[in-house]
C-alpha positions as CSV (number, residue, x, y, z in Angstrom):
1,M,109.2,59.7,98.4
2,F,110.4,62.8,100.3
3,E,107.8,64.0,102.8
4,I,107.5,67.8,102.7
5,S,104.2,68.2,104.5
6,P,105.6,68.7,108.1
7,F,108.1,71.3,106.9
8,L,105.5,73.1,104.8
9,N,103.1,73.1,107.8
10,F,105.8,74.7,109.9
11,L,106.4,77.4,107.3
12,L,102.7,78.1,107.0
13,V,102.2,78.5,110.7
14,G,105.3,80.7,111.1
15,N,104.5,82.9,108.2
16,S,100.9,83.2,109.4
17,L,102.0,84.4,112.8
18,L,104.5,86.8,111.3
19,T,101.8,88.2,109.0
20,I,99.4,88.7,111.9
21,L,102.0,90.4,114.0
22,L,102.9,92.8,111.1
23,I,99.2,93.6,110.6
24,F,98.7,94.4,114.3
25,N,101.8,96.6,114.2
26,Q,100.4,98.5,111.2
27,N,97.1,99.0,113.0
28,E,98.8,100.4,116.1
29,T,100.9,102.7,114.0
30,G,97.8,103.9,112.2
31,K,96.1,104.6,115.5
32,D,99.1,106.5,116.8
33,S,99.3,108.7,113.7
34,T,95.6,109.7,114.0
35,M,96.1,110.6,117.6
36,N,99.0,112.9,116.8
37,P,97.9,115.3,114.0
38,N,101.4,116.9,113.9
39,S,103.1,113.7,112.9
40,S,104.3,113.5,109.3
41,S,102.8,111.1,106.9
42,I,105.8,108.8,106.6
43,P,104.5,105.3,105.6
44,N,105.4,102.3,107.7
45,P,108.5,100.6,106.2
46,L,107.1,97.2,107.2
47,E,104.0,97.6,104.9
48,Q,105.8,96.1,101.9
49,F,107.2,93.3,104.0
50,T,103.6,92.6,105.1
51,W,102.4,92.3,101.5
52,V,105.3,90.0,100.7
53,C,104.4,87.8,103.7
54,L,100.8,87.6,102.5
55,V,101.8,86.6,99.0
56,V,104.2,84.0,100.4
57,E,101.4,82.7,102.6
58,L,99.1,82.3,99.6
59,V,101.8,80.5,97.6
60,L,102.6,78.1,100.5
61,L,98.9,77.4,101.0
62,L,98.5,76.6,97.3
63,I,101.4,74.3,97.4
64,Q,100.0,72.6,100.5
65,I,96.6,72.1,98.8
66,K,98.1,70.8,95.6
67,S,100.4,68.4,97.4
68,N,97.5,66.9,99.3
69,D,95.5,66.3,96.0
70,F,97.2,63.2,94.9
């Protein structure tokens, strides 16, 4: 049988790190916008990418859990 677990673990760790970095970036951007009241309210373009990464993370985690059940 084809072993997918090491590859899936690598994807989970990589996606987790990417998601954490994107969230930190959003937090810093939010702090910068509150410090400068003259800045326009343009949303961070990486916000949608962060949500996609979170959904992918949950799907990969579900696959990992289900593949370890049998």
